[in-house]
N, C-alpha and C positions, 0 to 999 in steps of 0.2 A: 549646484549644492556646493560646489569646491567654492566658486566666486563669492558666494554669499560667505562661507566658512572665511575666506580671506579677508573679506571687507567687515566683516565683524571683528577679526583679529586686529584688523589694522587700525579701525576705529577703539578699540579697546585699548589698544597700545599707545595710539595719540591721546586718551583721554589719562592714562596714568602718567605719562609725560609732561602733562600741563598741568597737573596739580603740584602748588607749590606748600612747602611747610608753613604753618600759622605761626612759626616762632623765628626769631632772630638768633643768630650762630652767635656762639657765647665768644667774645674777643678779649675778655681779661679775667683772671680768678680773683676770687675775694681771699679775704685772710684763711689760713687753717686752721683747724681746730686742733692740733697737736697729736692726734693718734688716729690711728684706725683700727676697727675691731675686725678680725677674719675669723670665720669659721670654714674649715676646709679639712676633708680626707687629710689622713696621716700621709705624709710625703710629699705634700703638692707644696707647702710653704716651707721653705727649706731655710733655715739660720745658718747652716754648716754644720749640725750635731752630726748628721749622720755622715757626709761626704763634704769635706771643705771646698772641694770645687763648685758646689752647688749652694752658695750663701747668697742670696738677693736680698734677702731681709735687710741686712746689715748697710749694704752699699745704699739701698732705699733710703735707711734711716739716715746716715748720714747725709748723703744728697739734697735730702727734703727738711730733715729737723724733724720729721715725723715718726712716733714710735709706732710700733708694729705690736699689737697684741693677736695673738694667734690661740685658738682653742681648735684643737683636731677631734675629729670624732671618726669612729670604726663603721658606723651603722646609720642609715638613715632615720630611725628614731634619738640617736643620740643628738644627730645634728639638730633636729628640730628643737630637742630640748634646750641646746645648748643656745638656740638663736631667741630665745623667750629669756 
């Protein structure tokens, strides 16, 4: 029983390792759209309003030229409504 289980496990693992993705890896990015819209829980996307030490949004905008538009939600229902 154990040898059968080991054999089946080995065959399954070998089969998983042999599978290759059907798509090519991205080598370059196209032109950006200039902005990104994010819906997040309050406190997750920081622009430094609550704590100056946690301001990744401004640095991201400066580094990429991409404007970050943030909408925050307090409940799951609010989050779904903001995504529509």
